[in-house]
C-alpha positions in Angstrom: 9.0 43.1 -13.0 11.5 40.6 -14.2 10.8 38.2 -11.9 6.9 38.1 -13.0 8.3 37.7 -16.5 10.3 34.5 -15.7 7.5 33.1 -14.0 5.7 33.7 -17.4 8.0 31.9 -19.4 8.3 29.5 -16.7 4.7 28.6 -17.2 4.9 28.8 -21.0 7.7 26.3 -21.1 5.8 23.8 -18.8 2.4 24.1 -20.9 4.5 23.5 -24.0 6.0 20.3 -22.6 2.5 18.9 -21.1 0.5 20.1 -24.1 2.3 18.7 -27.2 1.5 15.4 -28.1 4.1 14.7 -30.6 6.8 15.8 -28.3 5.7 13.4 -25.6 5.3 10.3 -27.7 8.7 10.6 -28.8 10.3 11.1 -25.3 8.1 7.9 -24.3 10.1 5.8 -26.5 13.6 6.8 -25.9 14.4 4.6 -22.6 16.8 1.4 -24.2 16.8 -1.8 -23.1 13.8 -1.9 -20.9 11.4 -4.4 -19.3 7.8 -4.0 -19.0 7.5 -6.0 -15.8 7.4 -9.7 -14.4 5.8 -12.2 -16.1 2.7 -12.4 -13.4 1.8 -8.9 -13.7 2.0 -8.0 -17.7 -0.9 -6.4 -19.1 -2.4 -7.6 -22.1 -1.1 -6.3 -25.6 -2.0 -2.6 -26.4 -4.4 -1.9 -29.2 -4.2 1.5 -31.2 -7.2 3.3 -29.6 -8.5 7.1 -29.9 -7.1 9.1 -27.1 -10.0 9.9 -24.8 -10.6 13.1 -23.0 -8.6 13.3 -19.7 -10.7 12.6 -16.6 -10.5 10.9 -13.5 -10.3 7.3 -14.9 -7.7 8.6 -17.3 -5.0 8.7 -14.6 -5.4 5.1 -14.0 -2.9 3.9 -16.6 -1.3 0.5 -15.9 2.2 0.7 -15.0 3.1 -2.7 -15.9 3.1 -1.9 -19.2 5.6 1.2 -18.9 8.9 0.4 -20.0 11.6 -0.1 -17.6 15.6 -0.5 -17.1 15.3 -3.5 -15.0 15.5 -6.9 -14.8 12.1 -9.3 -14.9 13.9 -11.3 -11.8 14.6 -8.9 -9.0 17.1 -10.6 -7.7 18.9 -10.5 -11.0 18.9 -6.6 -11.1 21.6 -4.7 -8.8 19.0 -1.8 -8.6 15.8 -4.1 -7.3 18.0 -5.8 -5.2 19.0 -2.5 -3.5 15.5 -1.8 -3.5 14.6 -4.6 -1.5 17.2 -4.2 0.9 16.2 -1.1 1.8 12.8 -2.4 2.2 13.9 -5.4 4.4 15.7 -3.0 6.6 12.3 -0.8 7.3 10.7 -4.4 7.9 12.4 -4.2 11.7 9.9 -1.3 12.6 7.2 -4.0 12.7 9.4 -6.2 13.9 10.0 -4.5 17.0 6.2 -3.6 17.0 5.6 -7.5 17.4 8.4 -8.1 19.8 7.5 -5.2 22.1 3.7 -6.3 22.4 4.2 -9.9 22.8 7.2 -9.5 25.2 5.3 -8.9 28.4 2.9 -11.8 27.6 6.2 -14.1 27.1 7.8 -12.9 30.4 4.6 -13.7 32.7 5.5 -17.3 33.1 8.6 -17.0 34.0 9.4 -17.8 37.8 12.8 -15.4 37.8 10.4 -12.0 36.3 7.5 -13.1 38.7 10.1 -13.4 41.9 11.8 -10.3 41.2 8.9 -8.3 40.7 6.8 -10.1 43.6 4.4 -11.9 41.3 2.3 -9.0 39.9 -1.4 -9.6 39.1 -4.9 -8.0 38.8 -4.8 -4.4 38.6 -1.1 -4.1 39.2 -0.1 -6.5 36.2 -3.1 -4.6 33.7 -1.2 -1.3 34.5 2.0 -2.7 33.4 0.5 -4.3 30.1 -1.5 -1.0 29.4 1.2 1.3 30.3 2.6 0.8 26.7 -0.7 1.5 24.8 -1.5 4.5 26.8 1.0 6.9 25.0 -0.4 5.8 21.7 -4.0 7.3 22.5 -2.9 10.1 24.3 -0.3 11.1 21.1 -1.9 10.1 18.4 -2.9 13.7 16.6 0.9 14.1 16.5 2.1 11.3 14.5 0.7 12.2 11.1 2.7 15.9 11.6 5.9 14.1 12.4 5.9 12.1 9.5 4.4 14.8 7.1 6.9 17.9 8.7 9.8 16.1 9.9 9.6 13.5 7.2 9.6 9.5 7.4 13.3 9.2 7.7 13.6 11.3 10.4 10.8 10.1 12.4 12.2 6.7 12.0 15.8 7.8 13.2 14.4 9.6 16.2 11.8 7.1 17.1 14.4 4.6 17.3 16.7 6.5 19.7 13.7 6.7 21.9 12.9 3.2 21.8 16.4 2.5 22.5 16.5 4.4 25.7 13.3 3.2 27.0 14.8 -0.7 26.2 18.0 0.1 28.3 15.8 1.7 31.1 13.7 -1.7 31.1 16.8 -3.9 31.3 18.3 -2.1 34.3 14.5 -1.9 36.0 15.0 -2.7 39.6 11.2 -2.0 40.6 7.7 -2.2 39.1 7.3 1.4 38.8 11.0 1.4 36.8 9.6 -1.2 34.4 6.4 0.7 33.7 8.2 4.1 33.2 10.1 2.2 30.6 7.2 0.8 28.8 5.8 4.2 28.8 9.0 5.3 27.0 8.8 2.6 24.4 5.0 3.3 23.9 5.7 7.0 23.2 7.9 6.4 20.4 6.9 2.8 18.8 3.9 4.4 16.9 5.8 7.1 15.1 8.4 4.5 14.3 5.9 2.0 13.0 3.9 4.4 10.8 6.7 5.8 9.3 8.1 2.8 8.2 4.8 1.7 6.8 4.7 4.8 4.9 7.9 4.3 3.6 7.8 0.6 2.3 4.5 1.6 0.4 6.0 4.9 -1.2 9.8 3.7 -1.6 8.8 0.0 -3.1 9.1 -0.7 -6.8 5.6 -0.9 -8.1 6.2 -4.2 -9.5 7.3 -5.4 -5.9 5.1 -3.4 -4.0 2.2 -5.9 -3.1 4.6 -8.4 -2.1 7.2 -6.2 -0.2 4.0 -4.3 1.8 2.0 -7.5 2.8 5.7 -9.0 4.0 6.0 -5.8 6.2 2.7 -6.7 7.9 3.7 -10.1 8.3 7.4 -9.6 10.2 5.2 -8.3 13.2 4.9 -11.9 13.9 8.5 -12.3 13.3 8.9 -10.0 16.6 6.5 -12.5 18.0 8.5 -15.4 17.1 11.7 -14.4 18.4 10.3 -13.2 21.7 8.4 -16.8 22.4 11.2 -19.0 21.5 14.0 -16.6 23.4 11.4 -16.7 26.6 11.3 -20.2 26.4 15.0 -20.9 26.2 15.4 -18.9 29.3 12.3 -20.2 31.1 14.4 -23.0 32.7 17.5 -21.0 33.9 18.0 -21.7 37.6 16.5 -19.0 39.8 18.8 -17.2 41.8 16.6 -16.3 44.7 17.9 -12.8 44.8 15.4 -10.0 45.8 14.9 -6.7 43.9 16.9 -4.9 46.2 19.8 -7.1 46.1 22.8 -6.0 43.8 23.0 -9.1 42.4 19.7 -8.6 40.7 21.4 -7.3 37.7 23.9 -10.6 37.6 23.6 -14.1 37.3 20.4 -15.7 36.4 18.4 -12.4 36.4 19.3 -12.1 33.0 16.7 -14.7 32.3 14.1 -12.1 32.1 16.5 -9.0 31.3 17.9 -10.5 28.2 14.7 -10.6 26.3 13.9 -7.1 27.1 17.4 -5.7 26.1 16.9 -7.7 22.5 14.1 -5.4 22.1 16.6 -2.8 21.0 17.7 -5.1 18.0 15.1 -3.5 15.5 15.6 0.4 16.6 19.7 -0.1 16.2 19.2 -1.6 13.0 16.9 1.0 11.8 19.1 3.7 13.1 22.1 2.7 11.6 20.2 2.8 8.0 18.4 6.2 8.7 20.8 8.5 10.6 23.0 9.6 7.7 21.4 12.3 5.4 18.9 13.1 7.7 18.5 16.6 5.9 16.6 16.2 2.6 16.1 18.8 0.1 18.3 20.8 -2.0 21.8 20.5 0.0 21.4 16.8 0.5 20.7 16.9 -3.5 24.2 18.8 -4.3 25.8 16.1 -2.4 24.1 13.6 -4.7 25.1 15.8 -7.9 29.0 16.1 -6.4 29.0 12.4 -5.9 28.0 11.3 -9.1 30.7 9.4 -11.0 30.3 11.7 -14.5 27.9 14.2 -12.9 24.2 14.5 -14.3 23.9 17.1 -16.8 20.7 18.7 -18.0 19.4 20.8 -20.9 16.2 22.4 -21.4 14.4 24.5 -23.8 10.5 25.3 -25.0 10.5 22.3 -27.2 12.3 19.6 -25.8 14.3 18.3 -23.0 17.2 15.6 -22.2 18.2 14.8 -19.0 21.3 12.4 -18.5 23.1 10.7 -16.0 25.3 8.1 -17.5 26.8 6.5 -14.5 24.7 7.9 -11.5 26.0 6.8 -8.2 24.3 8.0 -5.1 26.4 7.9 -1.8 25.7 6.2 0.9 23.6 3.6 -1.2 23.0 1.5 1.6 21.4 4.3 3.5 17.5 4.2 2.9 16.8 7.3 1.3 13.6 9.6 2.0 10.3 9.0 0.7 9.9 10.4 -3.0 6.3 11.3 -2.3 7.4 13.3 1.0 10.4 15.4 -1.3 7.6 15.9 -4.0 5.1 17.6 -1.6 7.9 19.4 -0.3 9.1 20.7 -3.3 12.3 18.6 -3.8 11.3 17.2 -7.4 15.0 17.0 -8.3 15.9 15.1 -5.5 12.7 12.8 -5.9 13.9 12.1 -9.3 17.3 10.9 -8.6 15.8 8.8 -5.8 13.1 7.2 -8.3 15.7 6.9 -11.0 18.2 5.3 -8.3 15.6 2.9 -6.8 13.4 2.0 -9.9 15.5 2.3 -13.0 19.3 1.5 -11.7 19.6 5.3 -12.0 18.2 6.0 -15.7 16.8 9.2 -15.0 15.1 9.2 -18.6 13.1 5.7 -17.5 9.8 5.7 -18.6 8.7 4.4 -15.4 10.7 7.1 -13.5 9.1 9.8 -15.2 5.7 8.4 -15.4 5.6 7.7 -11.4 6.9 11.3 -11.0 4.3 12.8 -12.9 1.6 10.6 -11.3 2.6 11.7 -8.1 2.5 15.5 -8.7 -0.7 14.8 -10.4 -2.4 13.3 -7.1 -0.8 16.3 -5.1 -2.0 18.8 -7.0 -5.6 17.2 -7.4 -5.7 17.2 -3.7 -4.1 20.5 -3.1 -7.1 21.8 -5.6 -9.5 20.0 -3.1 -8.2 21.5 -0.1 -6.3 18.5 1.1 -2.9 18.9 3.3 -2.9 22.1 4.3 -4.9 22.2 7.4 -3.3 22.4 10.8 -2.6 19.4 13.1 -6.1 19.4 14.6 -7.8 20.3 11.8 -6.5 17.8 9.4 -8.6 15.3 11.5 -11.7 16.4 9.7 -10.2 16.3 6.5 -10.4 12.4 6.3 -14.1 12.7 6.1 -14.5 15.2 3.7 -15.7 13.5 0.6 -17.6 10.6 -0.2 -14.5 8.5 -1.6 -12.7 9.5 1.5 -15.6 8.8 3.7 -15.5 4.9 2.1 -11.8 4.7 2.4 -11.8 5.7 6.4 -14.9 3.2 6.5 -12.7 0.6 5.3 -10.0 1.9 7.7 -12.2 1.5 10.8 -13.5 -1.8 9.8 -9.9 -3.3 9.5 -8.5 -1.4 12.7 -11.7 -2.2 14.9 -11.7 -6.0 13.5 -8.4 -7.0 13.8 -8.7 -6.8 17.8 -12.2 -7.6 17.9 -12.2 -11.0 15.7 -11.1 -12.8 18.6 -7.1 -13.8 17.3 -5.6 -11.2 19.8 -7.6 -12.9 22.3 -5.7 -16.3 21.9 -2.4 -14.3 21.1 -2.7 -12.6 24.5 -4.2 -15.0 26.8 -3.1 -18.5 25.2 -3.2 -20.1 28.8 -6.9 -19.5 30.0 -8.0 -20.3 26.7 -5.7 -23.9 27.1 -7.3 -24.1 30.2 -10.8 -24.3 28.7 -9.5 -27.9 27.3 -7.5 -29.4 30.3 -4.0 -27.8 29.3 -2.5 -26.7 32.3 1.3 -27.6 32.2 3.5 -24.5 31.8 6.0 -26.1 29.6 3.3 -27.5 27.1 1.6 -24.1 26.9 5.0 -22.8 26.1 5.7 -25.3 23.6 1.9 -24.8 22.0 2.6 -21.0 22.1 5.9 -20.9 20.4 4.6 -23.3 17.7 1.6 -21.5 17.4 3.4 -18.0 16.7 5.9 -19.9 14.1 2.5 -20.8 12.6 1.4 -17.5 12.3 4.7 -15.9 10.8 5.1 -19.3 8.2 1.5 -18.6 7.1 1.5 -15.0 7.0 4.8 -15.0 4.8 2.8 -17.2 2.4 -0.2 -15.2 2.3 2.1 -12.2 1.5 3.5 -14.4 -1.5 0.0 -14.8 -2.6 -1.2 -11.2 -3.0 -0.5 -10.7 -6.5 -1.7 -14.1 -7.9 -4.5 -14.3 -5.8 -5.6 -10.7 -5.1 -6.4 -8.4 -1.9 -9.7 -9.1 -2.0 -10.0 -12.7 -2.3 -7.8 -13.2 0.7 -9.7 -10.7 2.7 -12.8 -13.1 2.1 -11.1 -16.6 2.3 -9.5 -15.4 5.6 -12.5 -14.1 7.2 -14.5 -17.2 6.2 -11.7 -19.5 7.6 -11.7 -17.8 10.7 -15.3 -17.9 11.2 -15.8 -21.8 10.4 -12.6 -22.2 13.1 -14.2 -20.2 15.9 -17.3 -21.9 15.2 -15.8 -25.5 15.6 -13.5 -24.2 18.7 -16.8 -23.3 20.7 -18.4 -26.7 19.7 -15.2 -28.9 20.7 -15.1 -26.7 24.1 -18.4 -27.4 24.8 -17.8 -31.0 24.5 -15.0 -30.9 26.7 -16.7 -29.2 29.3 -19.4 -31.5 29.2 -17.4 -35.0 29.1 -13.5 -33.9 29.6 -13.2 -35.7 26.0 -9.3 -36.0 25.4 -10.2 -36.3 21.6 -12.3 -33.1 21.8 -9.3 -31.3 23.4 -6.6 -32.4 20.7 -9.1 -31.5 18.2 -9.3 -28.5 19.7 -5.7 -27.6 19.2 -5.6 -28.8 15.5 -8.2 -26.2 14.9 -6.5 -23.7 16.6 -3.8 -24.1 14.4 -5.4 -24.1 11.3 -7.4 -21.1 12.7 -4.0 -19.3 12.9 -3.4 -20.6 9.3 -6.4 -18.5 8.0 -5.2 -15.4 10.0 -2.1 -15.5 8.4 -2.9 -16.0 5.0 -5.2 -12.7 4.8 -5.4 -10.6 8.0 -2.0 -10.8 9.3 -0.3 -9.6 5.9 -2.8 -7.1 4.6 -4.0 -5.5 8.1 -1.5 -2.8 7.7 -0.6 -2.7 3.9 -4.2 -2.5 2.7 -5.0 0.7 4.6 -1.9 2.1 3.4 -2.1 1.8 -0.2 -6.0 2.8 -0.5 -5.1 6.1 1.1 -4.1 9.4 -1.1 -0.6 10.9 0.3 -2.1 13.8 1.9 -4.2 11.9 4.5 -2.1 8.8 4.5 0.0 9.6 7.7 -3.2 11.1 9.4 -5.3 8.1 8.6 -2.3 5.5 9.6 -2.2 7.2 12.7 -6.0 7.3 13.1 -6.0 3.2 12.6 -3.3 2.8 14.9 -5.3 5.0 17.5 -8.3 2.6 17.0 -6.3 -0.5 16.9 -4.4 0.5 20.2 -7.5 1.9 22.1 -9.2 -1.1 21.3 -6.5 -3.7 22.3 -6.2 -1.7 25.2 -10.1 -2.3 26.1 -9.5 -6.1 25.0 -6.5 -6.7 27.4 -9.1 -6.0 30.3 -11.9 -7.3 28.9 -10.8 -10.9 27.7 -9.8 -12.6 31.1 -12.9 -11.6 32.7 -15.3 -12.9 30.0 -13.1 -16.2 30.1 -13.6 -16.5 33.8 -17.3 -15.9 33.6 -18.4 -16.9 30.4 -15.6 -19.9 29.5 -16.4 -21.2 25.8 -19.5 -19.2 25.4 -17.1 -16.1 24.5 -16.2 -17.9 21.4 -19.8 -16.9 20.3 -19.0 -13.8 20.2 -16.3 -13.6 17.9 -18.3 -15.9 15.6 -20.8 -12.7 15.5 -17.8 -10.6 14.8 -16.5 -12.2 11.9 -19.8 -12.5 10.5 -20.4 -9.1 10.3 -16.5 -8.6 9.0 -17.4 -11.0 6.1 -20.6 -9.0 5.1 -18.6 -5.7 5.2 -15.7 -7.0 3.4 -17.8 -8.2 0.7 -19.7 -5.2 0.0 -16.8 -2.2 0.6 -13.6 -3.8 -0.3 -11.8 -3.9 -3.5 -9.2 -5.2 -5.7 -6.4 -3.3 -6.0 -3.3 -5.3 -7.0 -1.3 -4.1 -10.5 -1.4 -0.6 -9.8 0.9 2.2 -8.3 0.0 3.5 -4.8 -1.2 6.7 -6.2 -3.7 5.0 -8.8 -4.9 2.5 -6.1 -5.9 5.6 -4.1 -8.1 7.2 -7.0 -10.3 3.5 -7.6 -12.4 5.0 -4.1 -13.1 8.0 -5.8 -14.9 6.2 -8.5 -18.3 4.6 -8.1 -19.0 1.1 -8.9 -20.7 1.5 -12.0 -17.7 3.9 -13.0 -15.3 1.3 -12.3 -17.0 -1.1 -14.3 -17.2 1.3 -17.7 -13.4 2.2 -17.2 -12.3 -1.2 -16.0 -12.2 -4.5 -17.3 -11.7 -8.2 -15.8 -9.1 -10.7 -17.0 -6.9 -13.0 -15.2 -4.8 -10.6 -13.4 -7.7 -8.9 -11.8 -9.0 -5.1 -12.2 -7.2 -3.2 -15.0 -8.4 0.0 -16.8 -9.2 -0.1 -20.8 -5.9 -0.2 -22.6 -6.9 2.8 -24.5 -6.4 5.0 -21.6 -3.0 3.6 -20.6 -0.9 5.5 -23.6 -2.6 9.3 -23.1 -2.1 8.6 -19.0 1.5 7.6 -19.5 2.1 10.7 -21.9 0.8 13.2 -19.7 2.5 12.3 -16.7 6.2 12.2 -18.5 5.1 15.8 -19.8 4.3 16.7 -16.4 7.6 15.2 -15.1 9.8 16.7 -17.2 8.0 20.4 -16.9 8.5 20.1 -13.3 12.1 18.8 -13.4 13.2 22.3 -15.5 11.0 24.3 -13.3 12.9 23.0 -10.4 16.1 23.2 -12.0 15.6 26.7 -12.9 14.3 27.6 -9.2 17.9 25.7 -8.0 
């Protein structure tokens, strides 16, 4: 009876906090020395408006107008520097993915590697290639379970340990079977680790920096490709030792020409493990550690009419250790710890910060809405049906499907994986020249991907998608014509023109598809299906890639330059699909972006206006949304404190 009475009192306190507009307006103005956001993302000045009724569009406030205890320039703010450092550590997830994917392609031309494994070709080479992708196809259903049950941070740590184990096995390989086994071990853990890194980057980054941080994360795939391409080029001319695979000297001398690049695959997982291994157990115990280590402690006081939460000199221990996702913590009932992490990551420890409280309330609002609709409560297998449950979810998954399949069908993966037969089409057969061109192409990929990532806030996601796809379409059409001319006339100028267009193609791919392929799906998905949908995305992308690894060499052998026409047709279809299905997402928190897909085009036009910064909701909706989020956050903090 006492427990029921106490719960009723808690609910009454929460309702009073959420519904008291006077209190909420007063609390929303308490933050001191705050900055409204970067100059490039500031919203137009607000005009006094009548508060509109709460509906779906009311939740889409503009976070760039919320007061925030950070400097406009992140490099001059200690909290944002720390936040960027955490994100940079998580970049090694995609760095490892790119390195591992390109490793065998870069080892294949090496005489030391081919001699030691008796010149693998045909079906045996195909099996070595596919051995890393097949585990992803089989274990895809378990990826969301790991991320949602164990947490992002623990999944990264466990995945890193397994990848390191597989790398050691590959470095010590003495036979083809041992090499295949090592790639299977790496393939078992790599998608778990990479999906967790993608989720955590999007869920941990400051809203003002999330767009650039998330797109650079996708670009780091090419950072791994660049490193392995030039590393293997550097060891290409090591003198062959002439030892057989059965000789003990296979572990010494010049055989390290191929073993060293394999061993270097452990770099990314090692860095991730160093910064995610501490404090693996989130929740109350971890929160108590936070409180015990705070310099002056954290005091809380609550009543039915006001809430005061102060942490004057909050210092979280092991500040270089990457924290758990605040969204995951809120979803599992650890609201106070999520509040502390948001304050530490987004407001220099100011727990009364307007942005922090607004984010916390917004996270709870989205999770509550998803729970009401039955999302996120299904089992491992039934949860896959949940991805297609509503019209908004079906549109999201259609976009995810287009990106996952399109990223492997648009032709750039064929160039990345089989550059040698492609260059043979226009007369380039010298291994040294091919290695140099391949290294320069991967460097071009990386530089253009970083450039595209830096433009996501100024240009926008949708324009980058359209420009990138259109550029690829034109380049493949030109490559088809130039390769046909060379096949008929053996014209040297057409061969060099083909190489120039090939570099231009990589620039267009880098400015749009490379930085957005993994970032855009992550930010359009609501929390409850984010891990499942990204696992589906990884499954689809890997399955199409595995099929293409078999198809491309056969197609180039039988069709030659005519195979490029297929890519022209695919890119034409992708351009049409992007025009009609993709929407602009910049300038919003990750929760707000996910809600946009639940609105019809007419609803988005009624509730939004276009300005120089892209899609923004009418300013009259921002203030009631912020006040409601702050009230909801304060009420939840009280409830969590009472329970603990």
